[in-house]
C-alpha positions as CSV (number, residue, x, y, z in Angstrom):
1,M,-78.1,-24.2,9.6
2,R,-79.8,-27.5,9.1
3,F,-82.6,-26.4,6.7
4,G,-81.4,-22.9,5.7
5,A,-78.8,-21.4,3.4
6,F,-77.5,-18.1,2.3
7,G,-77.8,-17.1,-1.3
8,L,-77.2,-14.3,-3.7
9,D,-79.8,-12.9,-6.1
10,K,-79.4,-11.4,-9.5
11,E,-79.0,-7.9,-8.1
12,G,-76.2,-9.1,-5.8
13,N,-78.3,-9.1,-2.6
14,I,-77.5,-11.6,0.0
15,F,-80.5,-13.5,1.4
16,F,-81.2,-16.3,3.8
17,E,-83.7,-19.0,2.9
18,Y,-85.2,-21.5,5.4
19,S,-87.5,-24.4,4.5
20,I,-90.0,-26.4,6.5
21,V,-92.5,-29.1,5.4
22,G,-95.8,-27.2,4.9
23,S,-98.1,-30.1,4.7
24,T,-97.3,-31.3,8.3
25,V,-96.2,-28.0,10.0
26,D,-97.8,-27.0,13.3
27,K,-97.8,-23.8,15.3
28,E,-94.7,-24.8,17.4
29,E,-92.7,-25.6,14.2
30,I,-93.5,-22.3,12.7
31,K,-92.5,-20.6,16.0
32,T,-89.2,-22.6,16.0
33,A,-88.5,-21.8,12.4
34,T,-89.2,-18.1,12.9
35,L,-86.9,-17.9,15.9
36,A,-84.2,-19.8,14.0
37,V,-84.3,-17.3,11.1
38,L,-84.3,-14.4,13.5
39,T,-81.3,-15.8,15.4
40,I,-79.3,-16.4,12.2
41,A,-80.1,-12.9,10.8
42,D,-79.0,-11.3,14.1
43,Q,-75.7,-13.3,14.1
44,F,-74.8,-12.7,10.5
45,D,-76.1,-9.2,9.5
46,N,-73.2,-7.2,10.8
47,P,-70.4,-9.5,9.7
48,I,-71.9,-9.6,6.2
49,K,-72.2,-5.8,6.1
50,E,-68.6,-5.5,7.3
51,K,-67.2,-7.9,4.8
52,W,-69.2,-7.0,1.7
53,G,-70.7,-3.6,2.5
54,G,-74.2,-2.7,1.6
55,M,-77.2,-2.1,3.9
56,R,-79.2,-4.3,6.3
57,Q,-82.9,-4.5,5.7
58,I,-83.5,-2.4,8.8
59,D,-81.1,0.3,7.4
60,M,-83.1,0.4,4.2
61,L,-86.4,0.8,6.0
62,N,-85.0,3.6,8.2
63,R,-83.7,5.8,5.3
């Protein structure tokens, strides 16, 4: 996770934040960043839910 990190907001929600340089970003960099975030989310959503409980974003949308 070179440019990203997990965090915890005031409500206790776990989030992942990823940064890229906006002034020089191109279409390929946005694609790469998006795929990186999707990959990390897919790898960590279930382990986070198993360890700390709660719901994944998709679970919240499907209620």
